[in-house]
N, C-alpha and C positions, 0 to 999 in steps of 0.2 A: 402890486405885483401887477401883469399885464397878463390877460387867461384867454384862450377864445376855445372854442367845441365847434368841431363838425358830425351830425349827424349822419350816419352810417347805415340804420337799416329800423324801420318801425317808425313813430312819432316816438319825442323827449318832450318832456314839457320843464323848463328852466326858471327857475328865480322866484322871487316871492308870490308874484302872481300866476305864476305855473303857466308861461307861454308856450305854447304847445310848437314844437319845432319841428316837419320833419323829416325825414330821411335826404341826405344830399344838401343838404344846408350847413353856414355857419353864422356861430354868433358869439362875438365879442362881449367882454361880461366889462360892467366899467371897472374902473380900480380901485374904489371904494370900500372894499369889504376881503375880507379871509376866507370866504367858503361860495361852494357854487350850491344851490337847491336845486333839485331834480326830482322829476319822476313818472315812470313810465306808466299810464295807464291804461294803453291801447292795450289790443288783441296779441295784435303781433310784440315779438321780440323787441326790445328797442336797443342799439348801442350806439354809442358816440365815443369818439378820442377826443381827452381834454387838454390841452396844450398850455403852460403859465411858465412865469421866468421873470425874473429882475429886468428890468430894462437895464443895458450893458451901456447907457449915453454915448455913444460911437455914431458916428456920422451915416449915411446908408443913402446909397444911390444905387437905383433898380432898372431895370431893363427886361421885361419879360419874364422869364422865369429866373435870370440872373440877377442876384442880391451882393454888393462889394460895397466896402468903404467908400472908395475916391470912382470919379467919374474915369481915371486911369485906367485902375483896378479894373472896375466893369468892361472896358475897351479892351485888355489884355485880356481878361473873362472868354469876351463872346471870338476874339479873334484863334483861341483857341479851341472852341467849339467848332470854330468854320474852319478851322484846320487840321484837326483831328489830332490834341497833341493834350499835354496833362491833366490826362484822365479820360480824353472825349477820344482816345486811340481807338477803340472798336465801335463809336458812335456811325464810322463811315461806311460800312456793311449790312449796320442794323436795321431791323424792320418789324413795326411796330405791328402786331396780328391784329388789333383794333384797328391801328390805320388803313391795314394792308384791304380789311373787309369794307372799310367804310368807302375806298378808292375802287374796290369792285364792285360795290355795288351791293353787298351780302350781309352789311352792317345788321340789316332792318329784318333778316328773312330770319 
């Protein structure tokens, strides 16, 4: 089974050696086990998401945030995104709140 974890808040310790992982970091686990050991030894509440699953054994093509099975499917998905079709119709006028603050120089204020 493949598994990884992303820490959201605080710091969480993982594994037999309880390696401390701060917030906003990813832990990729080895495939040779059935469980994940963790502990929250800090003063702040620790939060994380654990994602796990069996590999599906299919080919993978990726580019940026796009992940498909073939290069042709990947090119089609990027084309759909650029042309605002097949699920991206509302993307043309969408504005990220954080992105707008970043562009305006007000993100860190």
